[in-house]
All heavy atoms as an XYZ file, in Angstrom:
787
protein
N       0.852     -1.190      0.004
C       0.002     -0.008     -0.026
C       0.884      1.248     -0.003
O       1.766      1.369      0.825
C      -0.892     -0.017      1.237
C      -1.748      1.206      1.461
S      -3.202      1.363      0.377
C      -4.127     -0.120      0.799
N       0.625      2.119     -0.966
C       1.334      3.392     -1.022
C       0.579      4.383     -0.129
O      -0.618      4.540     -0.258
C       1.394      3.897     -2.461
C       2.166      2.927     -3.354
C       2.003      5.300     -2.523
C       2.087      3.208     -4.834
N       1.316      5.019      0.780
C       0.728      6.076      1.595
C       1.641      7.301      1.413
O       2.834      7.242      1.661
C       0.700      5.696      3.107
C       0.164      6.818      3.938
C      -0.120      4.424      3.326
N       1.024      8.387      0.950
C       1.815      9.562      0.601
C       1.100     10.854      1.070
O      -0.139     10.855      1.138
C       2.082      9.633     -0.917
O       2.893     10.781     -1.184
C       0.829      9.684     -1.724
N       1.904     11.837      1.325
C       1.325     13.138      1.729
C       1.036     13.991      0.527
O       0.497     15.077      0.638
C       2.283     13.881      2.657
O       3.512     14.060      1.996
C       2.497     13.131      3.979
N       1.402     13.514     -0.672
C       1.183     14.286     -1.880
C      -0.171     13.950     -2.497
O      -0.789     12.955     -2.164
C       2.289     14.004     -2.915
O       2.301     12.594     -3.230
C       3.657     14.417     -2.369
N      -0.577     14.787     -3.458
C      -1.880     14.601     -4.096
C      -1.850     13.484     -5.136
O      -2.850     12.836     -5.413
C      -2.340     15.904     -4.729
C      -3.730     15.888     -5.249
C      -4.173     17.261     -5.766
O      -3.619     18.262     -5.294
O      -5.061     17.297     -6.615
N      -0.683     13.312     -5.744
C      -0.526     12.307     -6.810
C       0.655     11.392     -6.495
O       1.538     11.780     -5.722
C      -0.313     12.987     -8.124
N       0.643     10.244     -7.134
C       1.765      9.297     -6.956
C       2.525      9.284     -8.269
O       1.949      8.895     -9.298
C       1.233      7.884     -6.607
C       2.400      6.893     -6.476
C       0.398      7.908     -5.327
N       3.800      9.707     -8.285
C       4.547      9.706     -9.517
C       4.569      8.328    -10.214
O       4.765      7.285     -9.541
C       5.961     10.105     -9.079
C       5.765     10.818     -7.791
C       4.557     10.157     -7.119
N       4.328      8.343    -11.537
C       4.352      7.105    -12.300
C       2.994      6.429    -12.331
O       2.824      5.387    -12.964
N       2.023      7.001    -11.624
C       0.663      6.410    -11.594
C      -0.370      7.514    -11.856
O      -0.081      8.692    -11.649
C       0.355      5.791    -10.211
C       1.203      4.606     -9.851
C       2.436      4.748     -9.239
C       0.736      3.342    -10.153
C       3.222      3.619     -8.930
C       1.497      2.238     -9.850
C       2.738      2.389     -9.226
N      -1.533      7.079    -12.332
C      -2.660      8.042    -12.430
C      -3.789      7.466    -11.594
O      -3.940      6.244    -11.468
C      -3.064      8.235    -13.873
C      -3.544      7.013    -14.594
C      -3.925      7.298    -16.054
N      -4.219      6.039    -16.749
C      -5.373      5.411    -16.692
N      -6.366      5.933    -16.005
N      -5.547      4.260    -17.323
N      -4.531      8.353    -11.008
C      -5.686      7.965    -10.184
C      -6.842      7.583    -11.083
O      -7.271      8.358    -11.935
C      -6.081      9.126     -9.226
O      -4.962      9.456     -8.410
C      -7.260      8.718     -8.329
N      -7.369      6.366    -10.898
C      -8.489      5.912    -11.723
C      -9.821      5.957    -10.973
O     -10.851      6.034    -11.564
C      -8.251      4.451    -12.200
O      -8.126      3.634    -11.043
C      -7.008      4.342    -13.072
N      -9.731      5.951     -9.633
C     -10.955      5.970     -8.841
C     -10.672      6.527     -7.459
O      -9.672      6.131     -6.818
C     -11.587      4.574     -8.736
C     -12.932      4.549     -8.107
C     -13.555      3.156     -8.120
O     -12.907      2.195     -8.679
O     -14.643      3.008     -7.587
N     -11.497      7.432     -7.025
C     -11.386      7.982     -5.664
C     -12.450      7.264     -4.809
O     -13.655      7.329     -5.098
C     -11.673      9.490     -5.708
S     -11.604     10.259     -4.099
N     -11.986      6.566     -3.767
C     -12.889      5.733     -2.973
C     -13.407      6.459     -1.734
O     -14.338      5.960     -1.084
C     -12.182      4.460     -2.521
C     -11.653      3.604     -3.678
C     -10.828      2.447     -3.150
C     -12.803      3.097     -4.533
N     -12.851      7.621     -1.435
C     -13.334      8.383     -0.307
C     -12.317      8.498      0.799
O     -11.206      8.011      0.725
N     -12.722      9.160      1.857
C     -11.831      9.394      2.985
C     -11.644      8.131      3.803
O     -12.573      7.288      3.891
C     -12.336     10.540      3.861
C     -13.770     10.397      4.263
C     -14.282     11.687      4.881
O     -13.705     12.174      5.835
N     -15.347     12.249      4.350
N     -10.443      8.029      4.400
C     -10.125      6.844      5.195
C      -9.388      7.333      6.433
O      -8.630      8.299      6.376
C      -9.312      5.802      4.362
C      -8.009      6.364      3.891
C      -9.082      4.534      5.145
N      -9.631      6.663      7.542
C      -9.054      7.050      8.839
C      -8.368      5.888      9.526
O      -8.732      4.743      9.345
C     -10.155      7.601      9.794
C     -10.842      8.820      9.319
C     -11.961      8.731      8.489
C     -10.376     10.073      9.661
C     -12.595      9.862      8.047
C     -11.006     11.216      9.214
C     -12.123     11.104      8.403
N      -7.435      6.260     10.393
C      -6.838      5.310     11.317
C      -6.765      6.014     12.652
O      -6.028      6.987     12.782
N      -7.575      5.629     13.632
C      -7.650      6.318     14.904
C      -7.103      5.414     16.009
O      -7.441      4.256     16.107
C      -9.109      6.671     15.243
C      -9.204      7.444     16.557
C      -9.750      7.474     14.107
N      -6.231      6.019     16.861
C      -5.690      5.281     18.002
C      -5.678      6.207     19.225
O      -5.300      7.366     19.101
C      -4.268      4.823     17.729
C      -3.656      4.122     18.933
C      -4.222      3.899     16.516
N      -6.094      5.661     20.359
C      -6.004      6.375     21.612
C      -5.184      5.532     22.557
O      -5.450      4.332     22.719
C      -7.417      6.638     22.224
C      -7.278      7.324     23.587
C      -8.237      7.473     21.291
N      -4.157      6.135     23.184
C      -3.294      5.408     24.062
C      -3.106      6.153     25.380
O      -3.097      7.393     25.365
C      -1.913      5.162     23.445
C      -1.968      4.111     22.389
C      -0.590      3.577     22.232
N      -0.653      2.458     21.301
C       0.364      2.002     20.660
N       1.535      2.521     20.823
N       0.269      0.953     19.840
N      -2.823      5.410     26.384
C      -2.510      5.998     27.698
C      -1.072      5.702     28.049
O      -0.554      4.628     27.793
C      -3.457      5.415     28.763
O      -3.053      5.847     30.053
N      -0.438      6.660     28.631
C       0.969      6.470     29.064
C       1.046      5.544     30.275
O       1.989      4.810     30.420
C       1.525      7.868     29.410
C       2.885      7.861     30.050
C       3.977      7.688     29.016
N       4.501      6.345     29.191
C       5.051      5.634     28.267
N       5.164      6.083     27.062
N       5.544      4.441     28.485
N       0.063      5.571     31.118
C       0.075      4.754     32.337
C       0.661      5.554     33.493
O       1.392      6.529     33.299
N       0.320      5.152     34.676
C       0.715      5.911     35.870
C       2.208      6.001     36.035
O       2.770      7.067     36.292
C       0.096      5.251     37.110
C       0.373      5.941     38.428
C      -0.114      7.412     38.389
C      -0.241      5.201     39.569
N       2.906      4.866     35.839
C       4.382      4.854     36.003
C       5.073      5.811     35.014
O       5.957      6.568     35.347
N       4.603      5.746     33.744
C       5.180      6.619     32.714
C       4.882      8.079     32.993
O       5.762      8.937     32.744
N       3.716      8.389     33.492
C       3.363      9.772     33.790
C       4.212     10.314     34.950
O       4.631     11.478     34.943
C       1.886      9.926     34.137
C       1.018      9.905     32.879
O       1.462     10.316     31.821
N      -0.210      9.464     33.044
N       4.483      9.488     35.930
C       5.310      9.904     37.066
C       6.747     10.195     36.570
O       7.315     11.241     36.918
C       5.322      8.824     38.181
C       6.369      9.128     39.225
C       3.950      8.726     38.808
N       7.290      9.273     35.752
C       8.658      9.502     35.256
C       8.683     10.742     34.332
O       9.611     11.547     34.417
C       9.113      8.290     34.427
C       9.518      7.103     35.272
S      10.858      7.537     36.433
C      12.171      7.889     35.311
N       7.676     10.914     33.474
C       7.662     12.090     32.590
C       7.538     13.353     33.422
O       8.166     14.378     33.120
C       6.519     11.977     31.631
N       6.719     13.309     34.496
C       6.590     14.487     35.357
C       7.923     14.837     35.998
O       8.270     16.044     36.110
N       8.654     13.842     36.442
C       9.972     14.119     37.050
C      10.937     14.694     36.035
O      11.703     15.609     36.326
C      10.539     12.807     37.682
C       9.799     12.310     38.889
C      10.333     10.953     39.323
C       9.834     13.287     40.043
N      10.879     14.163     34.796
C      11.798     14.679     33.741
C      11.432     16.120     33.380
O      12.289     16.896     33.015
C      11.711     13.787     32.519
C      12.415     12.481     32.644
C      12.429     11.774     31.292
N      12.626     10.375     31.432
C      13.799      9.769     31.357
N      14.858     10.510     31.178
N      13.898      8.484     31.520
N      10.170     16.458     33.426
C       9.758     17.811     33.037
C      10.294     18.866     34.011
O      10.440     20.024     33.664
C       8.229     17.924     32.903
O       7.619     17.841     34.182
N      10.603     18.432     35.220
C      11.168     19.380     36.209
C      12.599     19.777     35.765
O      12.981     20.940     35.860
C      11.194     18.738     37.618
C       9.753     18.541     38.115
C      11.994     19.604     38.594
C       9.663     17.698     39.361
N      13.325     18.782     35.262
C      14.717     19.016     34.866
C      14.763     19.719     33.501
O      15.664     20.522     33.248
C      15.484     17.686     34.809
C      16.900     17.897     34.349
C      15.443     16.990     36.174
N      13.835     19.417     32.599
C      13.812     19.975     31.259
C      14.376     18.991     30.260
O      14.883     17.946     30.614
N      14.304     19.346     28.957
C      14.806     18.473     27.912
C      13.718     17.575     27.381
O      12.554     17.721     27.716
N      14.113     16.640     26.493
C      13.152     15.729     25.880
C      12.583     14.792     26.932
O      13.291     14.259     27.796
C      13.823     14.926     24.794
C      12.853     13.989     24.060
C      13.510     13.246     22.918
O      14.720     13.355     22.708
O      12.767     12.502     22.242
N      11.307     14.546     26.776
C      10.620     13.593     27.651
C      10.417     12.305     26.854
O       9.451     12.209     26.068
C       9.308     14.177     28.219
C       9.622     15.476     28.976
C       8.594     13.162     29.089
C       8.409     16.231     29.412
N      11.335     11.384     27.018
C      11.365     10.189     26.166
C      10.074      9.365     26.281
O       9.647      8.759     25.316
C      12.574      9.322     26.549
C      13.872     10.045     26.351
N      14.386     10.281     25.093
C      14.736     10.610     27.231
C      15.541     10.953     25.226
N      15.762     11.175     26.513
N       9.466      9.359     27.455
C       8.252      8.548     27.632
C       7.147      9.068     26.696
O       6.455      8.277     26.065
C       7.751      8.618     29.083
C       8.595      7.848     30.055
C       9.855      8.647     30.504
O      10.018      9.823     30.074
O      10.647      8.080     31.242
N       7.013     10.389     26.558
C       5.973     10.943     25.695
C       6.391     10.864     24.237
O       5.549     10.653     23.369
C       5.651     12.365     26.088
C       4.881     12.461     27.400
C       5.067     13.482     28.292
C       3.955     11.474     27.742
C       4.386     13.575     29.448
C       3.262     11.534     28.925
C       3.464     12.602     29.795
O       2.772     12.672     30.963
N       7.671     11.045     23.928
C       8.126     10.922     22.544
C       7.822      9.528     22.024
O       7.272      9.330     20.937
C       9.627     11.207     22.440
O       9.883     12.539     22.913
C      10.142     11.062     21.040
N       8.169      8.520     22.805
C       7.908      7.127     22.438
C       6.406      6.874     22.284
O       5.988      6.193     21.325
C       8.509      6.224     23.502
O       8.218      4.896     23.211
N       5.612      7.427     23.160
C       4.159      7.245     23.102
C       3.619      7.792     21.777
O       2.864      7.128     21.091
C       3.475      7.967     24.293
C       1.969      8.025     24.224
C       1.345      6.630     24.413
C       1.426      8.976     25.280
N       4.040      9.017     21.421
C       3.533      9.638     20.183
C       4.017      8.882     18.961
O       3.273      8.611     18.030
C       3.935     11.130     20.126
C       3.585     11.718     18.775
C       3.248     11.869     21.230
N       5.299      8.494     18.908
C       5.836      7.757     17.763
C       5.120      6.409     17.590
O       4.688      6.045     16.465
C       7.336      7.521     17.893
C       8.128      8.773     17.654
C       9.628      8.495     17.737
O      10.048      7.423     18.165
O      10.405      9.424     17.361
N       4.964      5.664     18.656
C       4.266      4.370     18.586
C       2.808      4.549     18.163
O       2.298      3.763     17.370
C       4.301      3.658     19.947
C       5.689      3.168     20.307
O       6.577      3.159     19.407
O       5.892      2.829     21.486
N       2.170      5.577     18.693
C       0.764      5.812     18.362
C       0.621      6.186     16.904
O      -0.322      5.770     16.211
C       0.185      6.908     19.267
O       0.398      6.514     20.633
C      -1.325      7.051     19.071
N       1.538      7.019     16.367
C       1.458      7.409     14.939
C       1.684      6.172     14.043
O       0.966      6.029     13.039
C       2.530      8.469     14.618
C       2.069      9.819     15.040
C       3.065     10.885     14.614
N       2.507     12.175     14.953
C       2.669     13.277     14.215
N       3.408     13.220     13.144
N       2.108     14.390     14.570
N       2.626      5.313     14.402
C       2.827      4.090     13.612
C       1.573      3.228     13.624
O       1.162      2.705     12.567
C       4.029      3.297     14.161
C       5.325      3.672     13.540
C       6.436      2.716     13.928
N       7.516      3.532     14.373
C       7.926      3.720     15.623
N       7.332      3.049     16.592
N       8.876      4.551     15.944
N       0.979      3.081     14.790
C      -0.227      2.292     14.923
C      -1.376      2.895     14.116
O      -2.162      2.192     13.484
C      -0.610      2.156     16.392
C      -1.628      1.127     16.693
N      -2.084      0.855     17.940
C      -2.318      0.287     15.870
C      -3.012     -0.062     17.894
N      -3.151     -0.438     16.658
N      -1.485      4.227     14.122
C      -2.549      4.908     13.357
C      -2.392      4.703     11.857
O      -3.345      4.473     11.137
C      -2.562      6.414     13.668
N      -1.113      4.712     11.365
C      -0.872      4.435      9.954
C      -1.240      2.994      9.636
O      -1.858      2.710      8.602
C       0.569      4.770      9.542
C       0.778      6.290      9.573
C       0.896      4.211      8.162
C       2.202      6.715      9.313
N      -0.823      2.048     10.466
C      -1.183      0.666     10.269
C      -2.700      0.492     10.151
O      -3.192     -0.224      9.290
C      -0.658     -0.222     11.413
C       0.847     -0.350     11.410
O       1.474     -0.016     10.375
O       1.389     -0.805     12.438
N      -3.404      1.165     11.034
C      -4.896      1.065     11.017
C      -5.460      1.721      9.748
O      -6.402      1.232      9.148
C      -5.460      1.687     12.270
C      -6.924      1.355     12.477
C      -7.341      1.550     13.902
N      -6.808      0.470     14.717
C      -6.822      0.486     16.053
N      -7.312      1.532     16.714
N      -6.338     -0.509     16.752
N      -4.861      2.861      9.324
C      -5.269      3.521      8.099
C      -5.110      2.599      6.912
O      -6.019      2.472      6.072
C      -4.401      4.789      7.888
C      -4.609      5.532      6.592
C      -5.767      6.500      6.681
C      -3.325      6.309      6.250
N      -3.966      1.930      6.816
C      -3.702      0.992      5.725
C      -4.711     -0.173      5.758
O      -5.243     -0.596      4.725
C      -2.244      0.482      5.775
C      -2.042     -0.696      4.855
C      -1.287      1.624      5.438
N      -4.974     -0.684      6.948
C      -5.952     -1.787      7.107
C      -7.333     -1.350      6.582
O      -7.994     -2.088      5.861
C      -6.011     -2.136      8.603
C      -6.799     -3.355      8.941
C      -6.741     -3.662     10.427
O      -6.740     -2.730     11.262
N      -6.666     -4.920     10.759
N      -7.748     -0.140      6.917
C      -9.070      0.350      6.501
C      -9.081      0.623      4.991
O     -10.065      0.336      4.321
C      -9.445      1.614      7.268
C      -9.751      1.295      8.714
O     -10.111      0.159      9.066
N      -9.632      2.297      9.593
N      -7.995      1.178      4.446
C      -7.904      1.425      3.018
C      -7.920      0.116      2.222
O      -8.548      0.016      1.181
C      -6.637      2.252      2.680
N      -7.242     -0.891      2.748
C      -7.239     -2.210      2.102
C      -8.661     -2.793      2.068
O      -9.091     -3.334      1.068
C      -6.277     -3.156      2.839
O      -4.951     -2.590      2.819
C      -6.248     -4.537      2.227
N      -9.375     -2.619      3.175
C     -10.762     -3.130      3.206
C     -11.643     -2.420      2.175
O     -12.634     -2.980      1.702
C     -11.322     -2.948      4.618
N     -11.303     -1.168      1.814
C     -12.072     -0.419      0.838
C     -11.660     -0.791     -0.582
O     -12.294     -0.366     -1.548
C     -11.843      1.091      1.018
C     -12.381      1.620      2.325
S     -11.808      3.308      2.688
C     -12.757      4.251      1.477
N     -10.573     -1.561     -0.741
C     -10.122     -1.973     -2.071
C      -9.154     -0.983     -2.702
O      -8.937     -0.954     -3.905
N      -8.534     -0.142     -1.872
C      -7.650      0.926     -2.360
C      -6.245      0.356     -2.698
O      -5.811     -0.629     -2.136
C      -7.495      2.038     -1.323
N      -5.590      1.068     -3.629
C      -4.174      0.786     -3.923
C      -3.249      1.723     -3.174
O      -2.071      1.443     -2.960
C      -3.925      0.983     -5.432
C      -4.721      0.081     -6.289
O      -4.853     -1.119     -5.943
O      -5.285      0.555     -7.287
N      -3.841      2.909     -2.789
C      -2.977      3.933     -2.134
C      -3.847      4.851     -1.303
O      -5.104      4.938     -1.487
C      -2.255      4.730     -3.192
N      -3.201      5.569     -0.413
C      -3.808      6.642      0.333
C      -3.011      7.894      0.000
O      -1.808      7.922      0.236
C      -3.835      6.402      1.844
C      -4.416      7.611      2.573
C      -4.578      5.139      2.175
N      -3.666      8.901     -0.588
C      -3.005     10.138     -0.908
C      -3.439     11.256      0.047
O      -4.460     11.106      0.727
C      -3.275     10.567     -2.371
C      -2.690      9.516     -3.347
C      -4.740     10.767     -2.632
N      -2.642     12.306      0.092
C      -2.924     13.465      0.968
C      -3.032     13.025      2.434
O      -3.861     13.555      3.192
C      -4.202     14.154      0.524
C      -4.135     14.734     -0.878
S      -2.962     16.078     -1.063
C      -3.694     17.331     -0.055
N      -2.212     12.067      2.845
C      -2.268     11.575      4.237
C      -1.787     12.675      5.192
O      -0.822     13.374      4.914
C      -1.404     10.340      4.401
C      -1.605      9.560      5.677
S      -0.846     10.207      7.149
C       0.846      9.969      6.853
N      -2.535     12.836      6.270
C      -2.210     13.817      7.313
C      -2.379     13.188      8.680
O      -3.054     12.169      8.815
C      -3.099     15.031      7.207
C      -3.044     15.785      5.863
C      -1.741     16.552      5.737
N      -1.739     17.392      4.540
C      -1.220     17.053      3.360
N      -0.710     15.828      3.208
N      -1.203     17.850      2.346
N      -1.821     13.843      9.695
C      -2.028     13.459     11.084
C      -2.764     14.553     11.790
O      -2.584     15.754     11.504
C      -0.708     13.267     11.808
C       0.019     11.990     11.476
C       1.201     12.050     10.762
C      -0.462     10.781     11.908
C       1.885     10.909     10.455
C       0.237      9.602     11.588
C       1.406      9.688     10.892
N      -3.560     14.172     12.754
C      -4.116     15.116     13.733
C      -3.979     14.416     15.083
O      -3.984     13.205     15.179
C      -5.609     15.374     13.429
C      -6.130     16.568     14.197
O      -5.327     17.280     14.820
O      -7.351     16.763     14.171
N      -3.777     15.197     16.118
C      -3.583     14.594     17.434
C      -4.197     15.511     18.470
O      -4.408     16.702     18.262
C      -2.109     14.363     17.733
O      -1.409     15.572     17.774
N      -4.477     14.902     19.602
C      -5.039     15.657     20.705
C      -4.882     14.862     21.985
O      -4.419     13.742     22.005
N      -5.319     15.482     23.064
C      -5.218     14.870     24.391
C      -6.642     14.632     24.872
O      -7.506     15.473     24.735
C      -4.475     15.810     25.317
C      -4.073     15.193     26.613
C      -3.210     16.155     27.423
O      -2.339     16.814     26.851
O      -3.461     16.266     28.614
N      -6.832     13.461     25.475
C      -8.110     13.137     26.082
C      -7.816     12.962     27.555
O      -7.010     12.112     27.917
C      -8.725     11.866     25.473
C      -8.986     12.046     24.003
C     -10.034     11.499     26.195
C      -9.454     10.789     23.281
N      -8.529     13.706     28.405
C      -8.138     13.724     29.813
C      -6.737     14.295     29.935
O      -6.328     15.129     29.158
N      -5.975     13.820     30.889
C      -4.610     14.324     30.996
C      -3.593     13.196     30.818
O      -2.406     13.418     30.985
C      -4.409     14.989     32.361
C      -5.168     16.272     32.489
C      -4.823     17.001     33.775
O      -4.236     16.460     34.687
N      -5.228     18.247     33.831
N      -4.094     12.021     30.525
C      -3.144     10.909     30.413
C      -3.292     10.107     29.150
O      -2.591      9.127     28.953
C      -3.324      9.962     31.616
O      -4.630      9.446     31.624
N      -4.213     10.525     28.241
C      -4.416      9.763     27.006
C      -4.109     10.636     25.820
O      -4.392     11.834     25.791
C      -5.845      9.251     26.916
C      -6.140      8.174     27.904
S      -7.839      7.631     27.845
C      -8.609      8.821     28.908
N      -3.528     10.031     24.770
C      -3.111     10.702     23.572
C      -3.897     10.100     22.431
O      -3.921      8.877     22.273
C      -1.622     10.543     23.417
C      -1.116     11.200     22.145
O      -1.039     10.537     21.125
N      -0.818     12.463     22.208
N      -4.520     10.937     21.605
C      -5.272     10.471     20.428
C      -4.502     10.878     19.176
O      -4.083     12.026     19.070
C      -6.661     11.117     20.408
C      -7.398     10.910     19.121
C      -8.486     11.933     18.896
O      -8.340     13.097     19.315
O      -9.481     11.583     18.278
N      -4.337      9.958     18.255
C      -3.715     10.277     16.981
C      -4.633      9.754     15.885
O      -5.065      8.635     15.934
C      -2.293      9.673     16.825
C      -1.786      9.863     15.410
C      -1.367     10.308     17.826
N      -4.909     10.618     14.911
C      -5.721     10.268     13.748
C      -4.859     10.418     12.497
O      -4.290     11.483     12.290
C      -6.967     11.135     13.635
C      -7.786     10.732     12.427
C      -7.794     11.082     14.869
N      -4.706      9.344     11.743
C      -4.110      9.412     10.418
C      -5.250      9.377      9.418
O      -6.120      8.522      9.544
C      -3.146      8.255     10.175
N      -5.280     10.335      8.508
C      -6.371     10.353      7.540
C      -5.891     10.752      6.144
O      -4.839     11.364      6.011
C      -7.502     11.278      8.012
C      -7.120     12.731      8.141
C      -7.372     13.634      7.087
C      -6.497     13.198      9.271
C      -7.038     14.946      7.168
C      -6.115     14.537      9.369
C      -6.405     15.424      8.338
O      -6.036     16.730      8.446
N      -6.682     10.387      5.157
C      -6.316     10.732      3.783
C      -7.410     10.262      2.873
O      -8.533      9.963      3.311
N      -7.115     10.203      1.601
C      -8.082      9.808      0.558
C      -7.636      8.471     -0.038
O      -6.511      8.351     -0.505
C      -8.187     10.876     -0.534
O      -8.565     12.083      0.064
C      -9.211     10.467     -1.574
N      -8.509      7.477      0.041
C      -8.232      6.158     -0.543
C      -8.522      6.197     -2.034
O      -9.539      6.707     -2.475
C      -9.119      5.091      0.139
N      -7.549      5.706     -2.831
C      -7.673      5.769     -4.288
C      -7.239      4.443     -4.890
O      -6.519      3.654     -4.294
C      -6.853      6.900     -4.923
C      -7.346      8.281     -4.454
C      -5.376      6.746     -4.640
N      -7.709      4.239     -6.147
C      -7.172      3.151     -6.981
C      -6.272      3.776     -8.026
O      -6.574      4.865     -8.548
C      -8.321      2.388     -7.637
C      -9.057      1.526     -6.658
C      -9.911      0.487     -7.349
N     -10.546     -0.348     -6.349
C     -11.859     -0.506     -6.245
N     -12.659      0.068     -7.068
N     -12.332     -1.289     -5.296
N      -5.201      3.110     -8.348
C      -4.192      3.630     -9.260
C      -3.982      2.702    -10.435
O      -4.249      1.478    -10.385
C      -2.858      3.792     -8.535
C      -2.803      4.695     -7.315
C      -1.440      4.575     -6.623
C      -3.123      6.117     -7.679
N      -3.470      3.285    -11.537
C      -2.995      2.510    -12.701
C      -1.671      3.135    -13.140
O      -1.465      4.338    -12.936
C      -4.013      2.580    -13.806
N      -0.818      2.329    -13.681
C       0.483      2.837    -14.188
C       0.208      3.891    -15.241
O      -0.690      3.708    -16.092
C       1.331      1.719    -14.791
C       1.863      0.778    -13.775
C       3.345      1.058    -13.568
N       3.823      0.196    -12.528
C       4.667      0.598    -11.606
N       5.137      1.833    -11.619
N       5.087     -0.228    -10.667
N       0.947      4.981    -15.224
C       0.754      6.068    -16.206
C       1.363      5.667    -17.552
O       2.219      4.854    -17.684
C       1.414      7.352    -15.716
């Protein structure tokens, strides 16, 4: 599955637009991770616990996006973007979204 942030895929032409597709993931850091991140925030610098949480969640959101696009019969997802937010004070939401399309060689 091709996933791109661009509108077109070089070497291919879009033959069918299947519609919008999403991959949504909500994760919690957990009490132990929040305590460690809180202690690190006092000192300053990168908070590895949260960096890891966001990276893992983005990867999982893309995996889910690809799974949903595959179920729609897509060859690719174009114009892929991320959106993220916080739910409560301990959960992180990441949404990967884009347009599912079918492609043919140009």
